[in-house]
VMD Tcl script that draws the C-alpha trace (Angstrom):
set ca {
  {-17.82 165.45 23.28}
  {-19.16 162.74 20.95}
  {-15.65 161.80 19.88}
  {-14.59 161.38 23.51}
  {-17.63 159.23 24.24}
  {-16.88 157.06 21.21}
  {-13.27 156.59 22.38}
  {-14.47 155.52 25.84}
  {-16.83 152.98 24.28}
  {-14.05 151.57 22.12}
  {-11.75 151.37 25.12}
  {-14.42 149.64 27.21}
  {-15.04 147.07 24.49}
  {-11.35 146.13 24.31}
  {-10.37 145.98 27.97}
  {-11.69 144.42 31.13}
  {-13.34 146.96 33.40}
  {-13.39 146.13 37.09}
  {-14.08 147.84 40.39}
  {-13.03 147.74 44.01}
  {-14.10 144.68 45.93}
  {-13.86 143.46 49.48}
  {-10.27 142.26 49.11}
  {-8.95 145.55 47.70}
  {-8.59 147.19 51.11}
  {-6.39 144.34 52.34}
  {-4.34 144.51 49.15}
  {-3.91 148.26 49.60}
  {-2.72 147.88 53.19}
  {-0.22 145.26 52.06}
  {1.09 147.53 49.30}
  {1.42 150.44 51.72}
  {3.63 148.24 53.89}
  {5.74 147.01 50.96}
  {6.21 150.13 48.85}
  {7.11 153.66 49.86}
  {4.02 155.73 48.97}
  {2.89 159.25 49.82}
  {0.22 161.75 48.78}
  {-1.34 161.25 45.35}
  {0.63 158.02 44.90}
  {-2.02 156.35 47.07}
  {-4.37 156.59 44.05}
  {-1.90 154.59 42.00}
  {-1.54 152.11 44.86}
  {-5.32 151.75 45.03}
  {-5.41 150.97 41.31}
  {-2.73 148.31 41.78}
  {-4.58 146.94 44.83}
  {-7.77 146.71 42.77}
  {-5.89 144.89 40.04}
  {-4.41 142.41 42.48}
  {-7.76 141.88 44.18}
  {-9.26 140.96 40.80}
  {-6.30 138.77 39.77}
  {-5.12 141.25 37.10}
  {-1.34 141.27 36.96}
  {-0.57 143.46 33.94}
  {-1.18 147.20 33.54}
  {-1.21 148.94 30.17}
  {-0.13 152.57 30.72}
  {1.72 155.46 29.13}
  {2.68 156.58 32.65}
  {5.19 153.89 33.59}
  {7.05 156.32 35.87}
  {4.08 156.39 38.25}
  {3.88 152.61 38.44}
  {7.53 151.51 38.37}
  {7.50 151.30 42.18}
  {5.04 148.40 41.86}
  {7.09 146.35 39.40}
  {7.55 143.60 41.98}
  {3.79 142.93 42.08}
  {2.52 143.84 38.57}
  {3.82 143.81 35.03}
  {3.82 147.09 33.10}
  {3.07 147.30 29.40}
  {3.37 150.35 27.19}
  {0.96 150.74 24.23}
}
mol new
graphics top color blue
foreach p $ca { graphics top sphere $p radius 0.5 }
foreach p [lrange $ca 0 end-1] q [lrange $ca 1 end] { graphics top cylinder $p $q radius 0.2 }
display resetview
C-alpha cells in the first residue's frame, strides 16, 4: 500500500491534475455528437471532454486503443 501511495505522489508531482468544470458538460455533448460512443466509452469521452474544457490537448496513455476514436480532437502520447 505504501508503494502505491508513493507512486501516486510521484505521478501527481509530474503531471497536471484537473477536474470537471462548467464547460465539460458542453464538451461532452459535442463529443457525443461527433464520435460514435456507447456504454463504458462514455467514461473515456468524459475524460476527453474534461481535457478539452481545461485546454489540455495531449493525453499520455498506455491504452491508445480506447482513445483512438478521439484523435481528431486530442493528441495521444505513449510513455
